[in-house]
C-alpha positions as CSV (number, residue, x, y, z in Angstrom):
1,M,0.0,0.0,0.0
2,G,1.4,3.4,-1.0
3,Q,1.7,6.4,1.3
4,N,-1.2,8.2,-0.4
5,S,-3.4,5.1,0.0
6,Q,-2.5,4.9,3.7
7,I,-3.2,8.6,4.2
8,Q,-6.6,8.3,2.4
9,E,-7.5,5.3,4.5
10,S,-6.6,7.2,7.7
11,V,-8.7,10.1,6.7
12,T,-11.6,7.9,5.8
13,V,-11.4,6.1,9.2
14,A,-11.3,9.5,11.0
15,I,-14.3,10.9,9.1
16,L,-16.4,7.9,9.8
17,Q,-15.5,8.0,13.5
18,L,-16.3,11.7,13.6
19,R,-19.7,11.0,12.0
20,K,-20.4,8.2,14.5
21,D,-19.2,10.3,17.5
22,T,-21.2,13.3,16.4
23,H,-24.4,11.3,16.0
24,A,-23.8,9.6,19.4
25,K,-23.8,13.0,21.0
26,G,-27.1,13.8,19.4
27,F,-25.8,16.3,16.9
28,P,-26.1,16.4,13.1
29,F,-23.1,15.6,10.9
30,M,-22.3,18.2,8.3
31,I,-21.7,17.1,4.7
32,N,-20.0,19.8,2.6
33,T,-19.7,19.5,-1.1
34,V,-18.8,21.7,-4.0
35,D,-21.9,20.3,-5.7
36,L,-24.1,22.8,-3.7
37,P,-24.3,26.6,-4.0
38,T,-22.1,28.7,-1.8
39,H,-23.1,28.6,1.9
40,Q,-25.2,25.5,1.5
41,C,-24.5,22.0,3.0
42,Y,-26.3,18.9,4.2
43,L,-26.9,18.1,7.8
44,E,-27.4,14.4,8.5
45,Y,-29.2,13.9,11.9
46,P,-28.9,11.0,14.2
47,D,-32.4,9.8,13.3
48,G,-31.2,9.4,9.7
49,S,-32.9,12.4,8.2
50,I,-30.9,14.8,6.0
51,R,-31.7,18.5,5.6
52,L,-30.3,21.0,3.1
53,V,-29.3,24.1,5.0
54,Y,-27.9,27.6,4.4
55,A,-24.9,28.0,6.6
56,K,-23.1,31.3,7.3
57,N,-21.2,32.6,10.3
58,N,-22.2,29.5,12.4
59,D,-25.9,30.2,11.8
60,F,-28.0,27.6,9.9
61,A,-31.3,28.3,8.1
62,D,-33.3,25.3,7.0
63,V,-33.8,25.1,3.2
64,R,-35.7,21.8,3.1
65,K,-35.8,18.2,4.3
66,L,-34.7,15.7,1.7
67,S,-37.0,13.0,0.6
68,K,-36.1,9.4,1.5
69,R,-34.9,8.9,-2.1
70,E,-32.7,12.0,-2.0
71,Q,-31.3,10.9,1.4
72,K,-30.4,7.5,-0.1
73,I,-28.6,9.2,-3.1
74,I,-26.6,11.5,-0.7
75,R,-25.5,8.6,1.4
76,E,-24.5,6.6,-1.6
77,K,-22.6,9.5,-3.1
78,Y,-20.8,10.9,-0.1
79,I,-20.9,8.5,2.8
80,A,-20.6,5.2,0.9
81,A,-17.5,6.7,-0.8
82,W,-15.8,6.8,2.6
83,I,-16.5,3.2,3.4
């Protein structure tokens, strides 16, 4: 395994652990992506729901709750990529 692969694996393990710990504390896990407009991100809640939010200066405004189908797509695109 090359050094880049080892670094990527370490990063993946850290992200997944952070997600798990964040949910265990009852907080949402933020999923940032360049696929969204500026200041928007997803918040994945411990109950499994995902919301699209507008985030600026540590304030969050709800844009909308994603449908079950959209939640599945987001998990497959972003979270499954880490596993």
